[in-house]
C-alpha positions in Angstrom: -0.5 118.1 -20.8 2.8 118.6 -19.0 2.9 119.9 -15.4 5.8 121.1 -13.3 7.6 118.7 -11.0 8.4 121.6 -8.8 6.4 121.9 -5.6 8.3 124.7 -3.8 10.7 127.4 -4.8 13.6 128.6 -2.6 16.5 131.1 -2.9 19.5 131.3 -0.7 20.3 134.7 1.0 23.6 136.2 -0.3 24.4 137.4 3.2 23.5 134.6 5.6 23.2 131.7 3.2 19.8 130.7 4.7 17.2 129.3 2.4 14.0 131.3 2.0 10.8 130.0 0.4 9.5 132.1 -2.5 5.7 132.2 -2.5 5.0 131.9 -6.2 6.6 130.6 -9.4 6.2 134.0 -10.9 8.1 135.7 -8.1 10.8 133.0 -8.3 11.2 133.6 -12.0 11.5 137.4 -11.4 14.3 136.8 -8.8 16.1 134.2 -11.0 16.1 136.5 -14.0 17.9 139.3 -12.2 19.8 137.5 -9.5 23.2 138.3 -11.0 22.7 142.1 -10.7 20.3 142.0 -7.7 21.4 139.3 -5.3 18.7 137.9 -3.1 18.7 138.9 0.6 16.4 138.0 3.4 15.2 141.6 3.4 14.0 141.0 -0.2 11.5 138.5 1.3 9.9 141.3 3.3 7.6 141.8 0.3 5.7 138.7 1.5 7.1 138.3 5.0 7.4 141.8 6.5 9.4 140.9 9.7 12.0 138.5 8.1 15.7 139.1 8.8 19.0 137.2 8.5 18.8 136.3 12.2 15.6 134.2 11.6 16.0 130.5 11.2 16.3 129.1 7.7 13.0 128.1 6.1 14.3 124.6 5.5 17.5 122.5 5.5 18.8 119.9 3.0 17.9 116.8 5.0 17.1 114.2 2.4 13.4 114.7 2.4 13.6 117.0 -0.6 14.9 116.5 -4.1 17.1 119.6 -4.7 17.8 121.1 -8.1 20.2 124.1 -8.4 18.9 126.4 -11.2 20.9 128.4 -13.6 20.9 132.2 -13.0 19.6 134.8 -15.4 17.0 132.6 -17.2 14.5 135.1 -18.6 10.9 135.0 -17.5 8.6 133.4 -20.1 6.7 135.8 -22.4 3.2 136.9 -21.1 0.8 134.0 -21.4 3.5 131.4 -21.9 4.7 128.9 -19.2 8.1 127.4 -18.6 7.7 123.9 -17.2 10.4 121.7 -15.5 10.0 118.0 -15.2 12.5 116.2 -13.1 13.2 112.6 -14.2 13.5 109.5 -12.1 16.8 108.8 -10.4 19.3 106.7 -12.3 18.6 108.1 -15.8 21.1 109.8 -18.0 19.4 113.2 -17.8 18.1 115.0 -14.7 15.3 117.1 -16.1 13.4 118.3 -19.1 12.3 121.9 -19.8 9.2 122.6 -21.9 7.4 125.8 -22.9 3.7 126.0 -23.4 2.2 128.7 -25.6 -1.0 130.5 -24.8 -2.7 128.2 -27.4 -1.6 125.1 -25.3 1.0 123.9 -27.8 4.1 122.4 -26.1 7.7 123.0 -27.2 10.8 121.0 -26.3 13.5 122.9 -28.1 14.4 126.4 -29.3 14.1 125.3 -32.9 10.5 124.3 -32.3 9.8 127.7 -30.8 11.4 129.5 -33.7 9.4 127.5 -36.3 6.2 128.3 -34.3 6.9 132.0 -34.1 7.8 132.1 -37.8 4.4 130.5 -38.6 2.4 132.6 -36.2 2.9 136.3 -36.7 0.2 137.0 -34.0 3.0 136.5 -31.4 4.7 139.7 -32.5 7.0 140.9 -29.8 7.9 137.4 -28.5 11.6 136.7 -29.2 13.8 133.7 -28.8 15.8 135.6 -26.1 12.8 135.0 -23.8 13.3 131.3 -23.9 15.9 129.0 -22.2 16.0 125.3 -22.2 18.8 125.1 -19.7 18.1 122.5 -17.1 19.0 122.7 -13.4 21.7 120.5 -11.9 20.8 117.9 -9.2 22.3 118.5 -5.7 22.2 114.8 -5.0 25.4 113.1 -6.0 25.0 110.3 -8.5 21.3 111.2 -9.2 22.1 111.0 -12.9 23.9 108.0 -14.3 27.1 109.1 -15.9 27.3 108.7 -19.7 30.4 107.0 -21.2 32.5 109.4 -23.3 32.0 108.8 -27.0 35.7 109.4 -27.5 38.7 110.5 -25.6 38.9 113.5 -27.9 35.8 115.0 -26.4 37.4 115.0 -22.9 40.6 116.5 -24.3 38.8 119.3 -26.2 37.3 120.5 -22.9 33.7 120.2 -24.1 32.6 118.3 -20.9 33.6 121.0 -18.3 31.7 121.0 -15.0 29.6 124.1 -14.4 29.3 125.6 -11.0 25.8 126.4 -9.8 24.9 129.5 -7.8 22.6 129.5 -4.8 19.2 129.5 -6.3 17.1 126.4 -6.6 13.9 124.6 -7.5 13.0 121.8 -5.2 10.5 119.1 -5.3 9.6 117.2 -2.2 9.2 113.5 -2.0 5.5 113.0 -2.7 5.0 111.0 0.5 6.5 113.5 2.9 5.1 116.7 4.4 7.1 119.9 4.5 9.0 120.4 7.8 10.5 123.7 8.9 13.8 122.9 10.4 16.8 124.5 11.9 19.6 125.9 9.8 21.8 123.1 8.4 24.6 122.6 6.0 25.5 125.2 3.5 25.5 123.9 0.0 28.4 123.6 -2.3 28.5 124.1 -6.1 27.0 121.3 -8.0 28.3 119.9 -11.3 25.9 119.7 -14.2 
């Protein structure tokens, strides 16, 4: 069984740039799916924190006690009954994280081609489409978290296939397992991360 590495979900306010905790993974996935057309604002959090405003302190700061992952925007919510799981790898590897989907039957998928084969073989999942799946992984905020791969050829650099991708302010974070969550004062604003 695969479980999420993620222990807390946050989104950055488009107005004040303060980080706000999102109470559930489901709510986070709803926000992430529509963030391009509906930017997150502190007022959005009034659904679960009725008095919150941009003048309130940030829910947390990037202080080294959390492992930050900047997620891609517009990733669709998983189909009903399915789960999208993120597993963050240990520091120093060549890949930051893995994404898995788990079907209602408990079967795990690691690629879009596995999902397609499964859907072709199981017509009972009528209405579930490939557009509801994304295996895009977030980017680490910590510089040098992932060991850089050597280019297989100079041609791959010249062709432009290894372009950095800017992240937008939405994140999944996983705390260090030995530390407690601390609410802190507003700190540094984040900069775009490279994938």
